[in-house]
C-alpha atoms as a printed R data frame, in Angstrom:
    type eleno elety resid chain resno       x       y       z
1   ATOM     1    CA   MET     A     1  15.333  -1.798   8.865
2   ATOM     2    CA   GLN     A     2  13.769   1.546   8.027
3   ATOM     3    CA   LYS     A     3  16.310   4.163   7.133
4   ATOM     4    CA   ASP     A     4  15.862   7.892   7.690
5   ATOM     5    CA   LEU     A     5  15.122   9.818   4.523
6   ATOM     6    CA   THR     A     6  17.016  12.890   3.464
7   ATOM     7    CA   PRO     A     7  14.845  15.900   2.540
8   ATOM     8    CA   GLN     A     8  15.583  15.176  -1.148
9   ATOM     9    CA   GLN     A     9  14.428  11.565  -0.793
10  ATOM    10    CA   ARG     A    10  11.287  12.657   1.064
11  ATOM    11    CA   THR     A    11  10.489  15.145  -1.712
12  ATOM    12    CA   TYR     A    12  11.062  12.520  -4.405
13  ATOM    13    CA   GLU     A    13   8.897   9.943  -2.636
14  ATOM    14    CA   SER     A    14   6.075  12.439  -2.180
15  ATOM    15    CA   SER     A    15   5.889  13.681  -5.765
16  ATOM    16    CA   LEU     A    16   4.665  12.270  -9.045
17  ATOM    17    CA   THR     A    17   3.993  13.900 -12.389
18  ATOM    18    CA   ARG     A    18   0.747  13.124 -14.211
19  ATOM    19    CA   ASP     A    19   2.678  10.929 -16.613
20  ATOM    20    CA   GLU     A    20   4.297   9.058 -13.705
21  ATOM    21    CA   VAL     A    21   0.869   8.468 -12.138
22  ATOM    22    CA   ARG     A    22  -0.407   7.033 -15.421
23  ATOM    23    CA   ARG     A    23   2.655   4.832 -16.003
24  ATOM    24    CA   ALA     A    24   3.383   3.779 -12.401
25  ATOM    25    CA   ILE     A    25   3.554   0.234 -11.109
26  ATOM    26    CA   TYR     A    26   1.279   0.067  -8.054
27  ATOM    27    CA   ILE     A    27   2.145  -2.591  -5.463
28  ATOM    28    CA   ASP     A    28   0.694  -3.975  -2.258
29  ATOM    29    CA   PHE     A    29   2.314  -6.709  -0.182
30  ATOM    30    CA   GLU     A    30   0.380  -8.862   2.244
31  ATOM    31    CA   SER     A    31   2.265 -10.335   5.181
32  ATOM    32    CA   PHE     A    32   2.143 -11.107   8.842
33  ATOM    33    CA   ALA     A    33   3.983  -8.739  11.175
34  ATOM    34    CA   ASP     A    34   7.769  -9.060  10.987
35  ATOM    35    CA   GLN     A    35   7.632 -11.802   8.352
36  ATOM    36    CA   ALA     A    36   8.431 -11.974   4.670
37  ATOM    37    CA   PRO     A    37   5.470 -11.173   2.412
38  ATOM    38    CA   THR     A    38   3.111 -14.031   1.556
39  ATOM    39    CA   LEU     A    39   1.769 -12.422  -1.612
40  ATOM    40    CA   ILE     A    40   1.842  -9.307  -3.741
41  ATOM    41    CA   GLY     A    41  -0.736  -7.594  -5.866
42  ATOM    42    CA   TYR     A    42   0.560  -5.218  -8.496
43  ATOM    43    CA   SER     A    43  -0.967  -3.185 -11.257
44  ATOM    44    CA   PHE     A    44   0.340  -1.362 -14.316
45  ATOM    45    CA   ASP     A    45  -1.007  -0.476 -17.759
46  ATOM    46    CA   GLN     A    46  -4.512  -1.592 -16.762
47  ATOM    47    CA   HIS     A    47  -3.282  -5.067 -15.749
48  ATOM    48    CA   PHE     A    48  -3.692  -6.456 -12.253
49  ATOM    49    CA   ILE     A    49  -1.581  -9.411 -11.159
50  ATOM    50    CA   GLN     A    50  -1.493 -11.338  -7.894
51  ATOM    51    CA   VAL     A    51   1.414 -13.613  -7.052
52  ATOM    52    CA   VAL     A    52   1.663 -15.902  -4.040
53  ATOM    53    CA   PHE     A    53   5.091 -16.240  -2.428
54  ATOM    54    CA   ASP     A    54   4.361 -18.738   0.340
55  ATOM    55    CA   ARG     A    55   4.634 -22.357  -0.876
56  ATOM    56    CA   ASP     A    56   2.298 -23.404   1.975
57  ATOM    57    CA   LEU     A    57  -0.465 -21.549   0.109
58  ATOM    58    CA   GLU     A    58   0.130 -23.367  -3.184
59  ATOM    59    CA   SER     A    59  -3.209 -25.216  -3.187
60  ATOM    60    CA   ALA     A    60  -5.123 -22.008  -2.411
61  ATOM    61    CA   ALA     A    61  -3.214 -20.199  -5.157
62  ATOM    62    CA   SER     A    62  -4.006 -22.973  -7.618
63  ATOM    63    CA   ALA     A    63  -7.695 -22.866  -6.701
64  ATOM    64    CA   LYS     A    64  -7.741 -19.131  -7.470
65  ATOM    65    CA   GLY     A    65  -5.634 -19.413 -10.615
66  ATOM    66    CA   LEU     A    66  -2.664 -17.582  -9.083
67  ATOM    67    CA   SER     A    67   0.967 -18.438  -9.643
68  ATOM    68    CA   VAL     A    68   3.419 -19.219  -6.857
69  ATOM    69    CA   GLN     A    69   6.798 -17.594  -7.417
70  ATOM    70    CA   ASP     A    70   9.915 -16.594  -5.514
71  ATOM    71    CA   SER     A    71   9.371 -13.214  -3.826
72  ATOM    72    CA   GLN     A    72  12.865 -11.852  -4.497
73  ATOM    73    CA   VAL     A    73  12.648 -12.709  -8.191
74  ATOM    74    CA   VAL     A    74   9.229 -11.057  -8.617
75  ATOM    75    CA   VAL     A    75  10.151  -7.867  -6.749
76  ATOM    76    CA   ALA     A    76  13.557  -7.602  -8.432
77  ATOM    77    CA   ARG     A    77  11.800  -7.995 -11.797
78  ATOM    78    CA   LEU     A    78   9.362  -5.184 -10.930
79  ATOM    79    CA   TRP     A    79  12.271  -2.989  -9.803
80  ATOM    80    CA   GLY     A    80  14.146  -3.735 -13.037
81  ATOM    81    CA   ARG     A    81  11.104  -2.958 -15.148
82  ATOM    82    CA   ALA     A    82  10.593   0.329 -13.322
83  ATOM    83    CA   LYS     A    83  14.240   1.338 -13.839
84  ATOM    84    CA   TYR     A    84  14.405   0.234 -17.487
85  ATOM    85    CA   GLU     A    85  11.057   1.789 -18.482
86  ATOM    86    CA   ARG     A    86  11.524   4.892 -16.287
87  ATOM    87    CA   ARG     A    87   8.463   4.114 -14.185
88  ATOM    88    CA   ARG     A    88   7.817   4.675 -10.507
89  ATOM    89    CA   ILE     A    89   6.745   2.003  -8.036
90  ATOM    90    CA   VAL     A    90   3.928   3.328  -5.878
91  ATOM    91    CA   ALA     A    91   2.565   1.942  -2.622
92  ATOM    92    CA   PHE     A    92   0.302   3.427   0.022
93  ATOM    93    CA   SER     A    93   2.845   3.716   2.827
94  ATOM    94    CA   GLU     A    94   6.501   3.101   3.552
95  ATOM    95    CA   PHE     A    95   5.614  -0.412   4.735
96  ATOM    96    CA   ASP     A    96   6.008  -2.006   1.302
97  ATOM    97    CA   LYS     A    97   9.311  -0.263   0.587
98  ATOM    98    CA   ASN     A    98  10.732  -1.234   3.988
99  ATOM    99    CA   LEU     A    99   9.435  -4.812   3.738
100 ATOM   100    CA   SER     A   100  11.059  -5.184   0.324
101 ATOM   101    CA   LEU     A   101  14.417  -4.032   1.670
102 ATOM   102    CA   ASP     A   102  14.312  -5.774   5.046
103 ATOM   103    CA   LYS     A   103  12.867  -9.156   4.032
104 ATOM   104    CA   LEU     A   104  13.750  -9.478   0.334
105 ATOM   105    CA   GLY     A   105  16.923  -7.410   0.012
106 ATOM   106    CA   VAL     A   106  15.486  -5.319  -2.847
107 ATOM   107    CA   ASP     A   107  15.821  -1.544  -2.352
108 ATOM   108    CA   LEU     A   108  12.902   0.148  -4.105
109 ATOM   109    CA   SER     A   109  13.964   3.643  -2.964
110 ATOM   110    CA   PRO     A   110  15.359   4.834  -6.325
111 ATOM   111    CA   VAL     A   111  11.957   4.361  -8.003
112 ATOM   112    CA   TYR     A   112   9.570   4.443  -5.027
113 ATOM   113    CA   ALA     A   113   6.716   6.885  -4.349
114 ATOM   114    CA   ASP     A   114   4.490   6.951  -1.250
115 ATOM   115    CA   ALA     A   115   0.895   7.539  -2.369
116 ATOM   116    CA   ARG     A   116  -0.141   8.569   1.133
117 ATOM   117    CA   LEU     A   117   2.319  11.482   1.155
118 ATOM   118    CA   ILE     A   118   1.235  12.480  -2.347
119 ATOM   119    CA   ALA     A   119  -2.461  12.377  -1.412
120 ATOM   120    CA   ARG     A   120  -1.812  14.638   1.586
121 ATOM   121    CA   LYS     A   121   0.002  17.124  -0.643
122 ATOM   122    CA   TRP     A   122  -2.782  17.091  -3.249
123 ATOM   123    CA   LEU     A   123  -5.454  17.467  -0.583
124 ATOM   124    CA   GLY     A   124  -3.575  20.460   0.827
125 ATOM   125    CA   ARG     A   125  -3.572  22.072  -2.607
126 ATOM   126    CA   LEU     A   126  -7.276  21.377  -3.048
127 ATOM   127    CA   LYS     A   127  -8.111  22.985   0.284
128 ATOM   128    CA   GLY     A   128  -6.366  26.188  -0.756
129 ATOM   129    CA   CYS     A   129  -7.631  26.421  -4.330
130 ATOM   130    CA   HIS     A   130 -11.272  27.280  -3.719
131 ATOM   131    CA   PRO     A   131 -13.096  28.572  -0.657
132 ATOM   132    CA   ASP     A   132 -15.976  26.182  -1.385
133 ATOM   133    CA   TRP     A   133 -13.857  23.055  -1.797
134 ATOM   134    CA   LYS     A   134 -15.604  21.170   1.033
135 ATOM   135    CA   HIS     A   135 -19.014  21.629  -0.589
136 ATOM   136    CA   LYS     A   136 -17.752  20.540  -3.996
137 ATOM   137    CA   HIS     A   137 -15.839  17.558  -2.569
138 ATOM   138    CA   PRO     A   138 -17.480  16.534   0.737
139 ATOM   139    CA   GLU     A   139 -15.776  13.136   0.556
140 ATOM   140    CA   LEU     A   140 -12.440  14.930   1.111
141 ATOM   141    CA   GLY     A   141 -13.576  17.101   3.992
142 ATOM   142    CA   ASN     A   142 -12.702  16.693   7.641
143 ATOM   143    CA   ARG     A   143 -13.440  13.098   8.362
144 ATOM   144    CA   THR     A   144 -14.482  12.187  11.832
145 ATOM   145    CA   ARG     A   145 -12.675   9.206  13.202
146 ATOM   146    CA   THR     A   146 -14.704   6.441  14.664
147 ATOM   147    CA   LYS     A   147 -14.655   6.185  18.413
148 ATOM   148    CA   LYS     A   148 -11.861   3.972  19.638
149 ATOM   149    CA   PHE     A   149 -13.320   1.468  22.018
150 ATOM   150    CA   SER     A   150 -11.607   0.442  25.176
151 ATOM   151    CA   ARG     A   151 -11.058  -3.227  25.902
152 ATOM   152    CA   SER     A   152 -14.020  -3.253  28.290
153 ATOM   153    CA   ASP     A   153 -16.267  -1.737  25.570
154 ATOM   154    CA   ARG     A   154 -15.240  -4.508  23.161
155 ATOM   155    CA   ILE     A   155 -15.846  -7.188  25.783
156 ATOM   156    CA   SER     A   156 -19.297  -5.847  26.692
157 ATOM   157    CA   SER     A   157 -20.129  -5.477  22.976
158 ATOM   158    CA   THR     A   158 -19.096  -9.097  22.387
159 ATOM   159    CA   LYS     A   159 -21.171 -10.281  25.350
160 ATOM   160    CA   THR     A   160 -24.196  -8.364  24.017
161 ATOM   161    CA   SER     A   161 -23.754  -9.988  20.595
162 ATOM   162    CA   ARG     A   162 -23.482 -13.437  22.154
163 ATOM   163    CA   ASN     A   163 -26.616 -12.809  24.231
164 ATOM   164    CA   ARG     A   164 -28.518 -11.864  21.059
165 ATOM   165    CA   GLU     A   165 -27.342 -15.060  19.353
166 ATOM   166    CA   ASP     A   166 -28.475 -17.164  22.319
167 ATOM   167    CA   ASN     A   167 -32.010 -15.757  22.182
């Protein structure tokens, strides 16, 4: 269950020093909605590791050379490493932090940072630092969102694709 953050927690989760960025443990869980994670990818010190949690995926993990381990043990070990080595655990939303607490019982909050919040803060600083920032960094400019299609648009698009395949 997601808990409300105090302003101090929000500030902590949305800030990293350069050293913390360099030394952080970056994580990403993969899971189906409202279920325990099936795997994790994590990276630190130029290492990238993937661990499968779901025993039903053991043959797929073996085929890819991945280990199958207990999710609580792996996440608790990452949390312990972060605490002991004074590192931060970084993910790209609150999803991973909440999933860890709700499904695995491991509270990452004391070491957690939300990269999305940090990126927004850094982008805000970039916008204000130079009047020409958009020309120097067009990839960070105002992005246009793709049109969201209605259900009928998707259905007609699918029918058009099927018609092309039939011909």
